[in-house]
Structure formats: structure tokens, C-alpha cells
N, C-alpha and C positions, 0 to 999 in steps of 0.2 A: 165519302162518309167518313169524318173524323171518329178515331177509335172510340173517345169517351161518347159520343154522339151513339153511336154502334153498339156500347155497352146498354146505355139506356134504353134505346131501341129494343134490343133483345129482351133485356127483363121485362119490358112492356108485353111482347109477346109470349114469354113465359106464362104470363099471369100469375107470378106470385110477387109480392111488393117486398124486397128485400129488408130485415131491419137490420141485418149484416152484411151491406154491398161488400164488403171485402172479399167474404165469402166466392161472390160472384166472380171478382176479378182473378182470385186464385184461380178458380176453376178454368178459365180462359187464360191462363199464362202456361205457354208449353213451355218444356225444360230449356228450350233454345234461348227463351228470354229469362231465366232464372238468375237471381243472385241473392246472396245473404240476407239482401232486406227486402227480395221480392220472391217469396217460393212459389213453386211449380204448381201444377195439378196432379203430380202423379198420385199422391198420397189421396186426394179425394177421387181419383179415377178408381182407385184400388176398394175405398168404400162404396162408390157410386155402383161399381158393377154389384155388388152385393145386395143393396139395395133395389137394384132395379130385377135380379134375380127372384127376389122374394114377391115383389110385386107381380110379376109377370106369372110364378108358381102358383100363388093365390090365386089370379085372376083363372087362368086356363084350368086351376082345380073347382072354382067354384062355377065357372062357365060349362062344364060338361059334365054332369052328375056318372055317367056313363062310359066315360073314357079311361082306357088302360094305361100303367104308366107306359107301356110301349107306344101307344097312341100321344100322349103328352107330351113326352119327351122332347120328340123331333120338332112338336109346335114351339114348344119353351126354346129349345135350340134357335129355331128360325126368328123368332122375338128378341133375342137379346145378343146374337152375334155382331160382330162388328160393323157388317153391311148393314144390318137393319138401325143400328145406333147412329152410324153416318147417314143414313137416309133420313131419318128423323132431325138430326143436325142441319142438314141442309134445308129441309122444309122451313126450319126456323131462322135461316139465316145466320147461323151460328158462326161460319167461319169469317163474317165480316167484323164480328166482335173479338177475334183471338188474336194474343199477345204472341208473336213469333219474333225470332230473332231474323235478322238481315237475309242469311243463306237460306233459310228455311221458306222464308217469305217470296224469295225469288225463285226457289224451287217448287212452287205451287202450293205449298204447305196448308193453304185455306181451303184446298179442294182435295187433300189426300183423305181417304177413308180412315185409316188407322188415326190420324190427328183430331178428326172432326170426331170418332167416336169416343175416344180417349175423353176428350172436351163434355162429349155429352152425359158421359157417365158422371165426369167430374160435376158437372152442373146439377145432377141429380144429388149428387151428396150434399151438394152446397145448400141445396133446398133443405134436405133432412137435417143438416146442421143447424140450419136457420130457424127452423119451424117444425122439426119433427118427422115421423114416420107419417101421419097422414097426409101431411101437407105434400112430401114428396109422392106419395102414393097416388093423389090427386092430379100430382103434375103429370105422372108417368101414365096414367090411364089417359088423361086429356090428350097429351103429346102423341102416343101410338095410336089412340083413336080407333079407327076402322081396322088396323093392321091386326089387332088383337081378335075382331070378330070375323076376318076373313082370314087367318091362318088356315092353310090347307092342311087338311085332316093327316095327310102324309106329307109333313114338312121336311124330311131328310134334306140335306143339303143333296144339289145333283149328282155330285161325285161318287158320294156314297152308295145313292141310291143306283147309278151305272153300273157300280162295282158291283154289286148284289145282284142286278139282272146277268153282268157277264157269269159271276161264280154260280148262279144258279143253272147255267148253260154249259157248265164245266168249260168256261174260256179261261184266260188268264186276265190279269187286271187290266183295265185300259189304260191306254199310253197316250201321254200329253207330250206335246212338242212345240215350243212358240218358232212361228215360221215367218211373222214379219213382225219388225216394230217401227212405227213413225212419228212423228210430232217432235216436238221441242223436249230438252233434257226435263225441262220444267212441269211437263204435261204430256207423257209419252201414252202411246195408242199401242198395247200388245195385242196381235193377234194369234191364236194356240189352236191346235188342230188335236182332236181325241180321235183315237183310231181303235179298233177292236180288233181280236185275233182274228174274228170270221171275215175282216174287210170293211165294214161299216164305219163309218168317220163323219164327223162334224166339226165345225170351225167357227170362231167368233171372235170379236173384237172388243177390248175393253179399256178402260184406264190403268189396271194392275193385271198382272198375269193371274193372281188367284180368281180373280173377278171374271176374266177371260176363260179360264178352264172353267168354272163352275156354268159361264153361259154354254158352252161348247159341250158340255156334259148333259145340259138340261135340253139342248137342241136335238140331240141325239138320241137321247130317253125319251122326249115325246115324239121323234120319229118311229122309235123302237117299239113303244108301249102301243102306237096307234096302230102300228101293224100286226102287232099281235091280238088286237080288239078286232081287228079286221078279219083276221084269219078264223076267227071263232064262230 
């Protein structure tokens, strides 16, 4: 699909008719394609991050009148972190509409979490500047959809939860090590192992070290907490 057609298709999926379509073009322009006459999406990403944060904080606050700050904060973090924004961007097919420099495109930029997440936040800002906060709020709630209702009560990232599990048992923090790497340079796969002082370990594979660490931590934490419950 040509980039212009991809842009129109994305606007359609967003469900927002842009009065100022140049805002959407800017939101999809990666710094590798910027020029004096073609601004990139970094300023929009900065603004969109704040708009997204307010929408999510308000949604979570309204959804559960009994939740404490300690319960709301991890839910919030789970919904606004880069991985969540990138997942929404993938659902939208946002990568197809990105304007990327040649080197970034050849290195798999359309699939990278960081690039997708930044562009998603920039798109939110573009809607906000085009039509105001209510339009941006409606778009975010529609795009995040069931992710908001289904966010886990304790949605702290797995690495934090695993570290707290270890510390509660007087163990040193978990150790993470990259044990394998495969795939081409533009789409690598990392395998990471997490190991506790007591010997328990788990490994996982993902397209980034950070994601592989999170998956390994989640796998080990699920096993450990399952064992804790069985022992009761």
C-alpha cells in the first residue's frame, strides 16, 4: 500500500475526520524523515503523552471509586507504558502509514515498539490539536477499549513484582542475562534468563531485551506465586 493511501486508511480506522490533515502527517513523521520543511513528531509525542495520561487517570479514577492510589498507579502505568501504546498502534496498522528514513525502514522501524509508541502518542496529540480534548478523549477510550476494563488489579510490571517477591524473602534482586540472540539485524529476537539467588529461573524470547526480561519475569513470578498458593 502506498504511503498516501495508508495515511487515508489510518485516518479512517481512527474514526476522526481531520480538519487539519497536516497534523496527522506530522504525527507519523519519524525524526529520520524530518527536514526544515517537514517537522517530525517529537513535539507532538511530548504533548500526546500528557493527553493520554490525563485520559487514563480520569478513566481509572471514575471506573473504581474504592481503589486506592496504590491500586490505581500500577493500572495506570500498565495502560500508558510504551508496550501498551505500541500494541494499540499495531492494532491500528499504524506502522504502514509511518514516514521513515531509508535506514530506519530497512532496520524494521515499522515494527519497533519505541517508534510505534511515540507515533501513537503523537497521533493522540494531533487529534487533540485538531478538535480539542473531548475528541482526543473519545479516541483514546475507543482505541484502548477493553484494555481499560481488563487491566489487572495489580498491574505493576513483572520485573518490579518479582523483585519485591525476592526482597520479601530476604533475597538479592533477580539477575537477568541475555543467553541467546537470533534473527536478522533488522528483526532480532532476544532470549533472556532471569535467575533468583535461591536458584529458581525462567527464560523468554522477544523482539527486544526489555520485553524478553518482562516475559521471563512474568513466567517465573507466575510459577512462584502459584507454588505459594499451593503451599497454603
